[in-house]
VODREN-336337 format. One record per residue (C-alpha): residue number from 0; residue in one letter; z, x, y. Coordinates in nm, 2 decimals, padded with zeros to 4 digits. Layout:
BEGIN
@resi NUM | resn A | pz Z | px X | py Y
...
***
This chain:
BEGIN
@resi 0 | resn M | pz -10.60 | px -01.53 | py 01.74
@resi 1 | resn G | pz -10.34 | px -01.43 | py 02.04
@resi 2 | resn H | pz -09.99 | px -01.35 | py 01.94
@resi 3 | resn R | pz -09.83 | px -01.66 | py 02.07
@resi 4 | resn N | pz -10.08 | px -01.84 | py 01.83
@resi 5 | resn I | pz -09.97 | px -01.61 | py 01.53
@resi 6 | resn L | pz -09.63 | px -01.74 | py 01.58
@resi 7 | resn I | pz -09.63 | px -02.07 | py 01.60
@resi 8 | resn A | pz -09.88 | px -02.00 | py 01.25
@resi 9 | resn I | pz -09.60 | px -01.83 | py 01.09
@resi 10 | resn L | pz -09.31 | px -02.14 | py 01.23
@resi 11 | resn L | pz -09.56 | px -02.43 | py 01.12
@resi 12 | resn G | pz -09.61 | px -02.18 | py 00.75
@resi 13 | resn A | pz -09.20 | px -02.16 | py 00.71
@resi 14 | resn A | pz -09.17 | px -02.50 | py 00.78
@resi 15 | resn L | pz -09.41 | px -02.67 | py 00.51
@resi 16 | resn A | pz -09.26 | px -02.46 | py 00.26
@resi 17 | resn A | pz -08.89 | px -02.52 | py 00.36
@resi 18 | resn G | pz -09.04 | px -02.94 | py 00.37
@resi 19 | resn F | pz -09.24 | px -02.82 | py 00.03
@resi 20 | resn F | pz -08.88 | px -02.68 | py -00.15
@resi 21 | resn A | pz -08.65 | px -02.94 | py -00.04
@resi 22 | resn A | pz -08.90 | px -03.20 | py -00.14
@resi 23 | resn A | pz -08.88 | px -03.02 | py -00.48
@resi 24 | resn K | pz -08.56 | px -03.05 | py -00.52
@resi 25 | resn L | pz -08.47 | px -03.43 | py -00.45
@resi 26 | resn N | pz -08.76 | px -03.50 | py -00.70
@resi 27 | resn R | pz -08.55 | px -03.34 | py -00.95
@resi 28 | resn L | pz -08.21 | px -03.47 | py -00.81
@resi 29 | resn T | pz -08.38 | px -03.84 | py -00.80
@resi 30 | resn E | pz -08.44 | px -03.81 | py -01.20
@resi 31 | resn L | pz -08.08 | px -03.75 | py -01.25
@resi 32 | resn R | pz -07.92 | px -03.99 | py -01.50
@resi 33 | resn S | pz -07.58 | px -04.04 | py -01.49
@resi 34 | resn A | pz -07.44 | px -03.78 | py -01.18
@resi 35 | resn F | pz -07.39 | px -03.85 | py -00.79
@resi 36 | resn I | pz -07.44 | px -03.56 | py -00.60
@resi 37 | resn I | pz -07.16 | px -03.55 | py -00.34
@resi 38 | resn P | pz -07.39 | px -03.54 | py 00.01
@resi 39 | resn E | pz -07.17 | px -03.32 | py 00.22
@resi 40 | resn P | pz -06.96 | px -03.11 | py -00.05
@resi 41 | resn I | pz -06.65 | px -03.09 | py -00.06
@resi 42 | resn E | pz -06.39 | px -02.80 | py 00.01
@resi 43 | resn L | pz -06.13 | px -02.75 | py -00.24
@resi 44 | resn P | pz -05.77 | px -02.74 | py -00.04
@resi 45 | resn D | pz -05.49 | px -02.47 | py -00.08
@resi 46 | resn F | pz -05.29 | px -02.49 | py -00.35
@resi 47 | resn S | pz -05.06 | px -02.32 | py -00.61
@resi 48 | resn L | pz -05.08 | px -02.37 | py -00.96
@resi 49 | resn L | pz -05.08 | px -02.19 | py -01.29
@resi 50 | resn D | pz -05.32 | px -02.15 | py -01.57
@resi 51 | resn H | pz -05.26 | px -02.16 | py -01.99
@resi 52 | resn T | pz -05.18 | px -01.80 | py -01.99
@resi 53 | resn N | pz -04.95 | px -01.80 | py -01.67
@resi 54 | resn R | pz -05.19 | px -01.64 | py -01.44
@resi 55 | resn P | pz -05.17 | px -01.82 | py -01.11
@resi 56 | resn V | pz -05.44 | px -02.05 | py -00.96
@resi 57 | resn N | pz -05.59 | px -02.10 | py -00.63
@resi 58 | resn A | pz -05.90 | px -02.21 | py -00.44
@resi 59 | resn D | pz -06.06 | px -01.87 | py -00.55
@resi 60 | resn T | pz -06.02 | px -01.91 | py -00.88
@resi 61 | resn F | pz -06.30 | px -02.20 | py -00.88
@resi 62 | resn R | pz -06.55 | px -01.90 | py -00.68
@resi 63 | resn G | pz -06.87 | px -01.75 | py -00.89
@resi 64 | resn Q | pz -06.92 | px -01.99 | py -01.16
@resi 65 | resn W | pz -06.99 | px -02.35 | py -01.20
@resi 66 | resn D | pz -06.71 | px -02.61 | py -01.30
@resi 67 | resn L | pz -06.64 | px -02.92 | py -01.52
@resi 68 | resn V | pz -06.34 | px -03.04 | py -01.41
@resi 69 | resn F | pz -06.16 | px -03.34 | py -01.57
@resi 70 | resn F | pz -05.77 | px -03.41 | py -01.51
@resi 71 | resn G | pz -05.58 | px -03.54 | py -01.80
@resi 72 | resn F | pz -05.27 | px -03.47 | py -02.01
@resi 73 | resn T | pz -05.27 | px -03.35 | py -02.38
@resi 74 | resn N | pz -05.05 | px -03.65 | py -02.50
@resi 75 | resn C | pz -05.36 | px -03.89 | py -02.42
@resi 76 | resn P | pz -05.43 | px -04.04 | py -02.75
@resi 77 | resn D | pz -05.83 | px -04.12 | py -02.64
@resi 78 | resn I | pz -06.01 | px -04.08 | py -02.38
@resi 79 | resn C | pz -05.91 | px -03.66 | py -02.30
@resi 80 | resn P | pz -05.97 | px -03.57 | py -02.67
@resi 81 | resn T | pz -06.31 | px -03.78 | py -02.60
@resi 82 | resn T | pz -06.38 | px -03.61 | py -02.31
@resi 83 | resn L | pz -06.28 | px -03.27 | py -02.37
@resi 84 | resn R | pz -06.49 | px -03.23 | py -02.70
@resi 85 | resn A | pz -06.83 | px -03.39 | py -02.56
@resi 86 | resn L | pz -06.77 | px -03.17 | py -02.24
@resi 87 | resn A | pz -06.75 | px -02.91 | py -02.55
@resi 88 | resn S | pz -07.08 | px -03.06 | py -02.76
@resi 89 | resn I | pz -07.24 | px -03.06 | py -02.38
@resi 90 | resn K | pz -07.13 | px -02.64 | py -02.33
@resi 91 | resn R | pz -07.32 | px -02.58 | py -02.67
@resi 92 | resn E | pz -07.60 | px -02.76 | py -02.60
@resi 93 | resn L | pz -07.72 | px -02.58 | py -02.31
@resi 94 | resn E | pz -07.64 | px -02.26 | py -02.47
@resi 95 | resn S | pz -07.85 | px -02.37 | py -02.76
@resi 96 | resn T | pz -08.13 | px -02.45 | py -02.50
@resi 97 | resn G | pz -08.10 | px -02.05 | py -02.33
@resi 98 | resn S | pz -07.94 | px -02.22 | py -01.98
@resi 99 | resn E | pz -07.91 | px -01.96 | py -01.74
@resi 100 | resn K | pz -07.58 | px -02.16 | py -01.61
@resi 101 | resn T | pz -07.37 | px -02.31 | py -01.81
@resi 102 | resn P | pz -07.06 | px -02.49 | py -01.65
@resi 103 | resn R | pz -06.70 | px -02.37 | py -01.74
@resi 104 | resn I | pz -06.50 | px -02.67 | py -01.91
@resi 105 | resn V | pz -06.15 | px -02.71 | py -01.67
@resi 106 | resn L | pz -05.88 | px -02.90 | py -01.77
@resi 107 | resn V | pz -05.63 | px -02.98 | py -01.48
@resi 108 | resn S | pz -05.32 | px -03.15 | py -01.63
@resi 109 | resn V | pz -05.18 | px -03.45 | py -01.47
@resi 110 | resn D | pz -04.86 | px -03.46 | py -01.70
@resi 111 | resn P | pz -04.72 | px -03.11 | py -01.63
@resi 112 | resn E | pz -04.34 | px -03.20 | py -01.74
@resi 113 | resn R | pz -04.51 | px -03.18 | py -02.11
@resi 114 | resn D | pz -04.82 | px -02.95 | py -02.08
@resi 115 | resn T | pz -04.66 | px -02.61 | py -02.03
@resi 116 | resn P | pz -04.90 | px -02.33 | py -02.00
@resi 117 | resn A | pz -04.86 | px -02.28 | py -02.39
@resi 118 | resn V | pz -04.84 | px -02.62 | py -02.47
@resi 119 | resn L | pz -05.23 | px -02.61 | py -02.25
@resi 120 | resn G | pz -05.38 | px -02.30 | py -02.44
@resi 121 | resn Q | pz -05.30 | px -02.44 | py -02.79
@resi 122 | resn Y | pz -05.42 | px -02.80 | py -02.71
@resi 123 | resn M | pz -05.77 | px -02.63 | py -02.53
@resi 124 | resn D | pz -05.84 | px -02.36 | py -02.89
@resi 125 | resn Y | pz -05.96 | px -02.68 | py -02.97
@resi 126 | resn F | pz -06.29 | px -02.74 | py -02.77
@resi 127 | resn G | pz -06.37 | px -02.41 | py -02.80
@resi 128 | resn Q | pz -06.39 | px -02.06 | py -02.62
@resi 129 | resn D | pz -06.34 | px -01.94 | py -02.23
@resi 130 | resn N | pz -06.20 | px -02.24 | py -02.13
@resi 131 | resn L | pz -05.93 | px -02.29 | py -01.89
@resi 132 | resn A | pz -05.63 | px -02.50 | py -01.87
@resi 133 | resn I | pz -05.40 | px -02.57 | py -01.58
@resi 134 | resn T | pz -05.04 | px -02.65 | py -01.48
@resi 135 | resn G | pz -04.76 | px -02.63 | py -01.26
@resi 136 | resn Q | pz -04.59 | px -02.85 | py -00.99
@resi 137 | resn I | pz -04.65 | px -03.16 | py -00.94
@resi 138 | resn D | pz -04.70 | px -03.18 | py -00.53
@resi 139 | resn E | pz -04.92 | px -02.84 | py -00.61
@resi 140 | resn I | pz -05.11 | px -03.08 | py -00.84
@resi 141 | resn I | pz -05.12 | px -03.40 | py -00.61
@resi 142 | resn K | pz -05.31 | px -03.21 | py -00.31
@resi 143 | resn L | pz -05.58 | px -03.12 | py -00.55
@resi 144 | resn T | pz -05.64 | px -03.48 | py -00.66
@resi 145 | resn T | pz -05.57 | px -03.67 | py -00.33
@resi 146 | resn A | pz -05.81 | px -03.38 | py -00.19
@resi 147 | resn L | pz -06.07 | px -03.47 | py -00.47
@resi 148 | resn G | pz -06.04 | px -03.87 | py -00.52
@resi 149 | resn I | pz -05.85 | px -03.85 | py -00.84
@resi 150 | resn Y | pz -05.63 | px -04.12 | py -00.96
@resi 151 | resn F | pz -05.34 | px -04.05 | py -01.17
@resi 152 | resn K | pz -05.01 | px -04.31 | py -01.24
@resi 153 | resn K | pz -04.72 | px -04.23 | py -01.44
@resi 154 | resn T | pz -04.60 | px -04.51 | py -01.65
@resi 155 | resn V | pz -04.32 | px -04.63 | py -01.91
@resi 156 | resn V | pz -04.44 | px -04.72 | py -02.18
@resi 157 | resn D | pz -04.11 | px -04.73 | py -02.40
@resi 158 | resn G | pz -03.75 | px -04.62 | py -02.30
@resi 159 | resn D | pz -03.82 | px -04.24 | py -02.25
@resi 160 | resn N | pz -04.17 | px -04.19 | py -02.35
@resi 161 | resn Y | pz -04.42 | px -04.25 | py -02.08
@resi 162 | resn S | pz -04.79 | px -04.24 | py -02.05
@resi 163 | resn V | pz -05.02 | px -04.11 | py -01.76
@resi 164 | resn D | pz -05.30 | px -04.35 | py -01.62
@resi 165 | resn H | pz -05.58 | px -04.12 | py -01.48
@resi 166 | resn S | pz -05.94 | px -04.15 | py -01.35
@resi 167 | resn A | pz -06.21 | px -04.08 | py -01.59
@resi 168 | resn A | pz -06.47 | px -03.91 | py -01.40
@resi 169 | resn V | pz -06.56 | px -03.48 | py -01.46
@resi 170 | resn L | pz -06.59 | px -03.31 | py -01.15
@resi 171 | resn L | pz -06.86 | px -03.08 | py -01.09
@resi 172 | resn I | pz -06.73 | px -02.73 | py -00.91
@resi 173 | resn N | pz -07.07 | px -02.54 | py -00.81
@resi 174 | resn P | pz -06.99 | px -02.15 | py -00.73
@resi 175 | resn D | pz -06.86 | px -02.19 | py -00.40
@resi 176 | resn G | pz -06.58 | px -02.35 | py -00.51
@resi 177 | resn E | pz -06.69 | px -02.67 | py -00.36
@resi 178 | resn F | pz -06.67 | px -03.05 | py -00.53
@resi 179 | resn S | pz -07.06 | px -03.10 | py -00.56
@resi 180 | resn A | pz -07.11 | px -03.37 | py -00.77
@resi 181 | resn L | pz -06.92 | px -03.64 | py -01.02
@resi 182 | resn F | pz -07.01 | px -03.78 | py -01.34
@resi 183 | resn R | pz -06.87 | px -04.08 | py -01.43
@resi 184 | resn A | pz -06.78 | px -04.22 | py -01.81
@resi 185 | resn P | pz -06.92 | px -04.27 | py -02.08
@resi 186 | resn H | pz -06.98 | px -03.89 | py -02.09
@resi 187 | resn L | pz -07.35 | px -03.88 | py -02.25
@resi 188 | resn L | pz -07.44 | px -03.55 | py -02.37
@resi 189 | resn A | pz -07.83 | px -03.61 | py -02.28
@resi 190 | resn D | pz -07.77 | px -03.72 | py -01.91
@resi 191 | resn Y | pz -07.54 | px -03.42 | py -01.87
@resi 192 | resn V | pz -07.80 | px -03.21 | py -02.06
@resi 193 | resn N | pz -08.09 | px -03.39 | py -01.80
@resi 194 | resn D | pz -07.85 | px -03.37 | py -01.48
@resi 195 | resn L | pz -07.66 | px -03.03 | py -01.51
@resi 196 | resn P | pz -07.96 | px -02.81 | py -01.53
@resi 197 | resn A | pz -08.15 | px -03.02 | py -01.27
@resi 198 | resn I | pz -07.83 | px -02.93 | py -01.00
@resi 199 | resn M | pz -07.75 | px -02.60 | py -01.12
@resi 200 | resn G | pz -08.11 | px -02.49 | py -01.08
@resi 201 | resn G | pz -08.10 | px -02.58 | py -00.72
@resi 202 | resn R | pz -07.87 | px -02.32 | py -00.61
***
């Protein structure tokens, strides 16, 4: 076989292998139960916030690991604690099954007026270890929510009392710091345990 034919054979083999792996990945992802894959992952914008230990947070904070990100607030009566408990259970289940990749749970406050770093730190302790909570200036939070399509709005309840309406979705950020998948409510353990390994295993 001539050099040209050998090269053609190598290129053909590489193309077939690439097609095989792409098909295998597609088959895994078509079996997802509730996750929506972002066709072109979205890079996080430039922003400057604080975590629950007063350390700076920016886009680089989300590089190097998988993150499940939820936008909520500590005075939320139902959706936020319910969602965070579900995420904590999901993380424990993945750890118990020996998953090589376990995402970090991240709460971004949409009520920075009340959610100081200290308040967030105490709150997140209820949902396990190694979590991350984020707060800061409202303009910086809006940079993040706008880029990721997250809705929130402060609503007056009675006098000085207020609540915050917000999206109930959970976002999956990949190790490159990109928004790569979205989970809509209800946040069911079985769905996440099925979907997360399929998505994370593709990298």
